[in-house]
Structure formats: structure tokens, C-alpha cells
C-alpha distance (Angstrom), angle and dihedral (degrees) to the residues before:
residue distance angle dihedral
M1 . . .
T2 3.83 . .
T3 3.82 114.5 .
Y4 3.79 117.2 -161.3
S5 3.79 121.4 -146.2
A6 3.81 118.0 -146.8
V7 3.81 122.7 -165.3
R8 3.80 114.2 -144.3
T9 3.81 94.8 -157.3
T10 3.82 94.9 54.4
G11 3.82 101.4 29.1
I12 3.84 90.2 -131.1
Y13 3.81 129.5 125.4
C14 3.81 125.3 -155.6
R15 3.77 139.9 -167.8
P16 3.84 122.0 -119.1
G17 3.78 114.3 -72.6
C18 3.80 96.6 31.8
G19 3.79 113.0 148.1
A20 3.81 93.2 -128.8
K21 3.85 112.9 114.9
P22 3.83 108.2 -161.0
L23 3.79 123.5 171.5
A24 3.80 111.0 -88.9
E25 3.81 93.0 -125.5
N26 3.81 89.6 59.7
V27 3.81 95.4 52.9
Q28 3.80 126.5 98.2
T29 3.82 120.5 -176.4
F30 3.80 129.6 -141.2
E31 3.80 131.1 -175.0
L32 3.80 92.5 -147.0
A33 3.77 132.0 43.1
A34 3.80 87.1 -139.5
A35 3.82 90.0 59.7
A36 3.81 91.3 52.2
E37 3.79 89.7 50.1
A38 3.79 92.1 47.7
A39 3.81 87.3 54.6
G40 3.82 90.2 55.8
F41 3.83 101.9 -97.9
R42 3.82 124.5 131.9
A43 3.80 129.4 -144.3
C44 3.81 119.6 -90.0
L45 3.81 113.4 -108.8
R46 3.80 91.9 -147.2
C47 3.83 103.8 52.3
R48 3.83 96.5 23.9
P49 3.83 99.5 -149.5
Y50 3.80 92.1 -163.5
R51 3.82 88.5 74.9
V52 3.82 96.3 65.8
A53 3.79 128.8 78.9
G54 3.81 109.1 -79.8
T55 3.78 98.3 -159.8
V56 3.79 123.4 160.4
A57 3.80 115.1 -116.7
D58 3.80 112.0 -103.0
E59 3.80 89.3 -134.4
A60 3.81 87.7 75.8
P61 3.83 114.4 102.3
E62 3.78 114.4 -81.5
L63 3.81 90.3 -118.9
V64 3.81 90.1 60.4
C65 3.80 92.3 45.6
R66 3.80 91.1 51.0
A67 3.81 90.7 50.3
V68 3.81 90.1 50.4
Q69 3.80 90.1 52.5
L70 3.79 90.2 52.8
I71 3.81 91.5 48.9
I72 3.80 89.2 51.6
A73 3.82 88.4 50.2
G74 3.82 89.1 57.2
V75 3.81 101.6 -105.9
M76 3.81 91.8 141.1
D77 3.80 96.2 49.1
A78 3.77 92.9 90.3
A79 3.81 99.7 14.1
G80 3.77 140.9 48.6
E81 3.77 138.2 -122.7
E82 3.82 91.1 -76.7
V83 3.81 92.1 64.9
L84 3.80 91.2 44.1
G85 3.80 89.9 53.1
Q86 3.80 91.6 49.4
R87 3.80 91.1 53.9
I88 3.80 91.5 58.9
G89 3.80 96.8 34.5
V90 3.83 103.5 -107.6
S91 3.80 136.7 102.1
A92 3.80 120.6 -95.1
R93 3.80 88.9 -117.3
H94 3.80 93.0 54.6
L95 3.81 90.3 45.3
R96 3.82 92.1 52.6
R97 3.80 90.1 48.9
M98 3.81 92.2 50.9
F99 3.80 92.2 47.4
H100 3.79 92.9 48.3
E101 3.80 92.7 47.0
H102 3.80 96.9 48.1
L103 3.81 105.0 24.4
G104 3.78 104.1 23.8
V105 3.82 93.8 -125.8
T106 3.78 139.9 75.9
P107 3.82 119.5 -109.3
D108 3.81 89.3 -106.2
Q109 3.82 92.3 52.3
F110 3.80 90.6 48.2
A111 3.82 92.1 51.4
R112 3.82 92.8 46.8
S113 3.80 92.4 49.3
R114 3.81 91.2 51.7
R115 3.80 91.2 52.4
A116 3.80 92.5 48.2
H117 3.81 94.1 47.5
F118 3.78 91.3 48.9
A119 3.81 90.5 49.6
R120 3.80 90.0 51.2
R121 3.81 90.1 53.3
L122 3.80 90.0 50.6
L123 3.79 90.4 50.4
D124 3.80 88.9 53.1
D125 3.79 102.1 38.8
S126 3.80 106.2 32.4
D127 3.78 140.7 48.0
L128 3.81 94.5 -132.2
G129 3.78 113.7 137.7
I130 3.81 120.8 -106.9
A131 3.80 93.5 -102.1
E132 3.82 91.2 46.7
V133 3.81 90.1 51.7
A134 3.81 91.0 50.6
F135 3.79 95.6 54.2
A136 3.80 94.0 36.0
S137 3.82 87.3 58.3
G138 3.77 94.5 52.9
F139 3.81 100.5 -103.3
G140 3.78 115.7 146.2
S141 3.81 96.4 -142.6
L142 3.78 142.7 5.6
R143 3.80 90.2 -111.5
Q144 3.82 90.9 55.8
F145 3.80 90.2 46.1
N146 3.80 94.9 49.8
R147 3.80 92.4 46.6
A148 3.81 93.6 50.2
M149 3.82 93.5 47.7
R150 3.80 92.3 49.4
E151 3.79 91.9 47.9
I152 3.80 94.5 48.6
F153 3.82 103.2 31.5
R154 3.82 100.7 22.5
A155 3.81 91.7 -128.7
S156 3.80 140.1 81.1
P157 3.83 120.4 -100.7
K158 3.82 89.4 -108.7
E159 3.81 91.5 54.2
L160 3.80 90.9 47.2
R161 3.82 91.4 51.1
E162 3.80 89.6 52.7
R163 3.81 90.5 54.5
R164 3.79 96.4 57.6
R165 3.78 118.4 117.9
K166 3.80 125.2 -118.7
T167 3.80 91.5 -116.5
D168 3.81 92.3 55.0
R169 3.78 98.8 71.0
L170 3.81 113.4 94.5
T171 3.79 120.7 -158.8
A172 3.78 134.3 -175.4
D173 3.77 140.7 163.5
G174 3.78 95.5 -82.9
G175 3.76 131.9 -27.5
L176 3.77 132.6 52.7
V177 3.81 117.4 -66.9
L178 3.80 120.8 -155.3
R179 3.77 137.0 168.2
L180 3.81 118.0 -114.9
P181 3.83 101.6 -152.9
Y182 3.79 123.2 -150.8
T183 3.78 138.4 173.7
P184 3.83 109.3 -113.6
P185 2.94 139.4 -84.6
Y186 3.78 100.0 66.2
D187 3.82 126.3 155.0
W188 3.79 107.2 -148.2
E189 3.80 91.9 166.6
A190 3.80 91.1 60.8
M191 3.81 93.7 42.2
S192 3.80 94.4 49.4
G193 3.81 89.1 45.5
F194 3.79 91.4 54.7
L195 3.79 92.3 46.0
A196 3.81 90.2 49.7
A197 3.80 92.1 51.1
H198 3.82 91.7 48.8
A199 3.80 99.3 37.0
I200 3.81 114.0 140.1
P201 3.83 106.6 -125.8
G202 3.78 112.2 -108.8
V203 3.82 93.1 9.0
E204 3.81 104.6 58.2
S205 3.80 134.4 31.7
V206 3.80 138.2 173.1
Q207 3.78 116.8 -159.9
G208 3.79 128.2 159.7
G209 3.80 92.2 -2.1
V210 3.83 92.3 -57.0
Y211 3.81 121.7 117.0
R212 3.80 115.9 -145.9
R213 3.79 132.7 -179.3
T214 3.77 143.4 165.8
I215 3.80 119.0 -114.5
T216 3.77 137.3 179.4
L217 3.81 127.7 -136.1
D218 3.79 115.0 -169.1
G219 3.79 88.9 -24.5
E220 3.81 95.5 -48.9
P221 3.83 120.6 114.0
G222 3.79 125.9 -118.6
L223 3.80 140.5 169.1
L224 3.81 130.9 -130.0
E225 3.80 127.4 -163.0
I226 3.83 122.7 -170.7
G227 3.78 123.6 -176.2
P228 3.81 143.9 143.5
G229 3.78 116.8 -57.9
G230 3.80 115.3 163.1
P231 3.81 143.6 -37.4
D232 3.82 92.2 -68.2
H233 3.79 105.4 25.3
L234 3.78 147.8 42.3
L235 3.79 122.4 -141.2
L236 3.78 122.1 -118.4
Q237 3.79 120.0 -163.5
A238 3.79 112.4 -169.3
H239 3.80 125.3 -167.1
L240 3.80 102.9 -167.7
P241 3.80 137.4 168.8
F242 3.84 90.4 -128.7
W243 3.81 138.7 -3.0
E244 3.81 100.7 -128.5
G245 3.80 110.4 120.1
V246 3.80 93.7 4.8
I247 3.82 87.8 146.2
H248 3.80 87.9 77.4
V249 3.79 91.8 49.1
V250 3.80 89.3 54.6
D251 3.81 93.2 43.7
R252 3.80 91.8 50.4
A253 3.80 90.6 47.6
A254 3.81 89.8 51.6
C255 3.81 91.1 49.5
L256 3.80 90.1 48.3
V257 3.80 91.1 61.3
G258 3.80 95.4 38.2
L259 3.81 100.2 -107.1
E260 3.81 99.3 128.8
T261 3.81 97.0 69.7
D262 3.79 129.9 73.2
L263 3.82 109.3 -146.4
S264 3.81 103.4 -176.5
T265 3.82 94.2 113.6
A266 3.80 91.8 44.8
R267 3.81 92.3 50.5
E268 3.80 91.5 49.3
F269 3.81 91.4 49.5
L270 3.81 95.3 46.8
G271 3.80 92.2 43.3
G272 3.81 89.8 77.7
D273 3.81 94.6 57.5
P274 3.82 112.5 101.4
E275 3.81 93.4 -139.8
V276 3.79 104.7 34.0
G277 3.83 97.5 30.2
P278 3.82 95.7 74.3
L279 3.82 90.1 48.2
V280 3.81 91.3 53.0
A281 3.81 91.1 47.0
S282 3.81 92.3 50.9
R283 3.83 94.7 48.3
P284 3.82 108.1 25.2
G285 3.81 91.4 160.0
L286 3.78 94.8 64.0
R287 3.83 114.0 122.7
V288 3.78 128.5 -173.8
P289 3.83 109.4 -104.8
G290 3.78 118.5 -122.5
T291 3.77 128.0 -164.1
W292 3.77 140.6 -113.4
G293 3.79 95.9 -139.8
P294 3.84 122.5 31.4
F295 3.82 93.4 -155.3
E296 3.78 90.7 46.2
A297 3.82 89.9 53.1
A298 3.80 91.8 49.4
V299 3.81 92.9 49.7
Q300 3.77 91.6 49.1
A301 3.81 91.3 48.9
V302 3.81 92.2 50.9
V303 3.81 93.5 48.2
R304 3.81 93.9 46.3
N305 3.83 95.0 42.8
P306 3.82 108.9 41.0
P307 3.81 119.9 177.8
E308 3.79 114.6 -84.9
D309 3.81 91.5 -113.6
T310 3.82 92.5 59.3
D311 3.81 111.9 129.3
P312 3.83 103.0 -86.8
V313 3.81 91.7 -151.4
R314 3.81 89.2 70.1
R315 3.80 92.5 56.4
K316 3.79 128.9 70.7
P317 3.84 115.8 -124.4
G318 3.79 119.8 -104.0
A319 3.79 132.3 29.0
A320 3.80 94.2 -84.4
G321 3.80 91.3 50.0
Q322 3.80 92.7 48.2
H323 3.81 90.3 49.7
A324 3.81 91.0 51.2
D325 3.79 90.3 47.1
A326 3.81 91.0 52.2
D327 3.81 91.0 48.4
E328 3.78 89.8 53.7
V329 3.82 92.0 50.8
L330 3.81 90.8 49.2
R331 3.80 91.1 46.7
K332 3.82 91.6 54.5
I333 3.80 92.0 46.3
V334 3.79 90.6 53.1
E335 3.80 97.8 41.7
V336 3.80 95.8 45.7
H337 3.79 101.8 36.5
G338 3.82 105.3 21.1
I339 3.80 125.4 87.5
A340 3.81 114.8 -102.2
V341 3.82 116.4 -122.1
P342 3.82 107.0 -177.6
G343 3.78 122.3 -166.9
F344 3.81 102.9 42.7
G345 3.80 96.0 104.1
Y346 3.83 125.7 -161.8
G347 3.80 89.5 91.5
L348 3.82 91.5 -65.1
T349 3.78 108.1 139.6
H350 3.82 110.8 145.2
L351 3.77 147.8 33.2
F352 3.78 113.4 -119.6
P353 3.83 110.1 -100.2
A354 3.79 122.1 -105.3
P355 3.83 120.6 -115.2
E356 3.80 91.3 -103.4
A357 3.81 89.8 61.2
L358 3.81 93.6 56.3
T359 3.81 103.1 45.2
G360 3.80 90.1 109.7
V361 3.80 98.7 36.1
E362 3.79 120.3 101.9
P363 2.97 138.0 -108.7
V364 3.82 89.9 22.0
A365 3.81 101.6 37.7
A366 3.81 95.9 107.2
L367 3.81 92.3 47.2
A368 3.80 91.9 47.9
R369 3.82 91.7 50.6
E370 3.81 92.9 51.3
V371 3.80 91.9 49.8
A372 3.82 94.7 42.4
E373 3.81 91.4 51.0
G374 3.80 92.4 48.7
N375 3.80 94.9 -115.9
I376 3.81 91.3 122.2
I377 3.81 123.3 44.2
L378 3.79 109.1 -161.3
D379 3.79 104.5 -144.0
C380 3.78 135.4 96.2
G381 3.77 98.6 -110.2
R382 3.83 85.8 117.8
P383 3.83 107.0 11.3
E384 3.81 98.6 177.1
E385 3.79 91.8 50.2
L386 3.80 91.1 46.3
A387 3.80 91.9 53.0
A388 3.81 91.1 49.7
E389 3.82 92.0 47.7
L390 3.80 92.4 49.3
M391 3.80 92.0 50.8
Q392 3.81 89.7 56.7
I393 3.81 90.4 61.9
P394 3.82 115.0 94.5
G395 3.80 110.8 -107.4
V396 3.82 96.2 20.7
S397 3.80 111.6 115.2
R398 3.79 125.9 -157.8
K399 3.81 90.1 -106.4
A400 3.81 91.7 50.4
A401 3.80 91.4 50.3
Q402 3.80 92.5 48.2
Q403 3.80 93.1 45.7
T404 3.80 90.1 51.5
V405 3.81 91.6 51.2
M406 3.81 90.6 47.6
R407 3.81 93.1 52.0
L408 3.83 90.3 46.8
G409 3.81 91.1 58.1
G410 3.81 104.1 -91.5
R411 3.78 106.2 151.4
D412 3.83 97.3 -157.6
A413 3.80 102.8 48.7
W414 3.81 120.7 129.7
P415 3.84 114.4 -162.0
L416 3.83 92.5 171.7
D417 3.80 133.5 82.9
G418 3.81 118.9 -70.8
D419 3.79 122.0 14.0
A420 3.86 107.2 -93.8
E421 3.80 92.4 -153.3
H422 3.81 89.7 169.6
L423 3.83 88.4 68.0
S424 3.82 93.8 54.4
P425 3.03 131.8 152.9
W426 3.82 91.2 25.6
R427 3.78 100.9 46.4
S428 3.81 95.1 126.3
L429 3.80 92.6 63.5
A430 3.81 91.4 41.8
A431 3.81 91.1 50.6
F432 3.79 92.5 49.2
H433 3.80 91.2 51.1
Q434 3.79 89.7 52.1
L435 3.80 92.1 46.4
M436 3.81 92.0 51.6
D437 3.80 91.0 46.0
G438 3.79 88.8 52.6
Y439 3.81 91.3 51.0
A440 3.81 90.8 49.4
R441 3.80 92.1 51.2
A442 3.80 92.4 46.8
S443 3.80 92.1 52.2
């Protein structure tokens, strides 16, 4: 977990490792850059704390972590704290109190800080114009953008662009390239291996250590590429139809590869378990994978984890055969009901179909109908309730429900046999370690 140091005499906060040497009695620490900013401090020009991973410590209450996930997903773009509170089942007042107590900011301050930090990274890394940066970062107007940047960074966007360093600018043959920062350790080899093994045919691909997938923004197709970048970041290359709201594209990409969660508390807790502890010690950089599309993740979970009473004649014997059978079902779903997007290469041919397109397609018809009709909201605002609701849908097994919750960011899901209550509340990470250990043994 990154801890920021703020100096009362200068009004500046820094990230760990900054060369500044203030007197200890003048230093105040914050777990979030947003909290330092809310207290009136501005970012250091030397160490540039906005360029490091700003994850929330996993020791924070689960309610707070779920609210943060919803903010990252864009819930507060067109709504306020009241709607955010409703999504997780608490009042806006209680939510603000919890945020202030555990994070040092209100939900609104946290969301604004994220937008401003992302805009600052765009000003450094890209050649997008000032107006493009504003709307790409989720600001509703240039006036709002300029005011937020002056309040947080004490300079106008133009002045901030002029301060960027030569090594900041990222270029590529087409598309927008951005760094996805993380706090080491991080195991990209394991993550890309998992994504390769679970890639949806025609929609996802992993070649040469680079994950690629098709996406849709307001009905228009796009392409994402994620691969290794440096010791503290991955590289995202986005080919998009427009730049407005690209902050959410980047946030969703970061969630997909597990970069938005700090797991130090979870690793410490699981380290004492005789079975899981050695797995955590051997691969401390393992993160729980997220997903780009919630419905897509649910469909994949249902297809790969059918109920035990499913007709065995329709399934090939053995784990490898069942995996191949599931891939074939997913391939047909995509090819028949998805939207074709020729020209992307890498085996990427379609956009994943919307729920409305699958309401008559087995084995996911019942799930698709519930989502299309708005009876099921696929997010982790209330993970236990979501798992219970999913299990009530015909064709959705317990494992499928738990796998869906895990991929949506639930930290206590268990998509394996048994219940492993002794590993709660960190069963998602424990389950992923066991899954990856199983894959390693099988190979």
C-alpha cells in the first residue's frame, strides 16, 4: 500500500522514495492522494505522486471497497452520493461518514481526485488536446476541468502540459498508449496465462504475452491491448472510436487485470493457512482477475460451470474435454449472436452479444432475460445478495454464481468445492491461488 507524506510547512505531499528530506515533526501521512488533497496539500513536482497506483487498502471495510469499485465503474458520473449509497444499501450520510473515517475523503472528493489524476497522466503521456483530455477524463465541461486542476495541482492544464518530461510521452503506431501503474509485486505471466486459458473465442486473445480484446463504446467497436511495460506498470494501447470518457476504459482495463485492488492485508491473512500460505508465498504477485464486461463474465461462468444435473451426454469426459466443449459453446454464441468486426486480426472477429440477443439461447437464456429486464444488476455493490440472486436463475450453478462474483470484484467468493469459511473474508484470492496451482500441476 502506498503511503503519502505531506509536509505542513510547504503544503506539498509526496510518494515514497521522494528525495525531499523534511523534518519528521512537520510530516503528516495519508493513505490516499485524494485525502492529502482534501486536507489542502498539493502534489510534489519532483516525485509526481499521481503517476503511481492509487489503490485503496484492502483493510478498509468491505462496504467502502465496494463503493470504491462502483465509483471506478462510473456510477457517480451522472449521479451523486445518494445513488451510490442506494447501490450498496446505506444512506449517503452513512457512506460519507465511512469514507471520511477510513479514507479521509468523501466519495465525491475521491471521484474528483481520480479524474484529475487521470487527466494529469494524459497531459504527460499523450498528445491529446486540452479539451480532449478534459472529456476523456470524465469532466463535464472545460470550466469544471480547469477549476479542478488548479485546485489540486495549483496550475492550469496548459501549464501542466508544458511541465511534462521528454520521457513521459508514449507513442505507438495508432491508438492511445497509457501506463497502467501498479504497486509491485505483480505476476503478469500468471495473469496473462489465466486470460489465455479463459479467452472467449473471437472476443479475446493472448499472443506473445499481450492480451487483446474487442470492446464496444456506445455501439461502436474498439480494440484494447495490454502487455508488460516496466517494473511498476503495464502498457495499455487503446484503439477507440472516440476519446470521451476514456478514463472508464482505462479503469475497466485495470480492473480486468487486477490492478485496482491492494492485497497486502489479504496476503498476510492467508499466509498463515497451512494449505494456501505456501501458495501465496511462492507467488506473491498473483492478483484476482476482473472482467471487461459483467454480462460476458456471467455467461462464461454459466457455460464453463453447468449444474451437476446437466445431461452428461452433452459434455465431453475429463477436464480438458469439458473446457473444449465450453469453448465451442462460447464460440457459437459469439459467431451467431455477436456483431462482426472484421479487420482486427489476432483471431478477434466479434463483439460479445448484449443480453437482449441471448434471451432465447441456451444454456444462458434465463440469465440473459433477467439481465435484459433489469431484474439482476451485475456489479458487486452487494456481492452476497448477487450470488444468491444468480443461483435462483435456472441453469446457474453455485460455482457459476461464485465465479461471476469473483470476477466482478467480490473479495469473498468461493468458486471451488466446499465453502472454506476459515479463509473468509479473502476467499477470492485463496481460490485463485488454488486454481493457478491446479493449472500448474496439470501442465
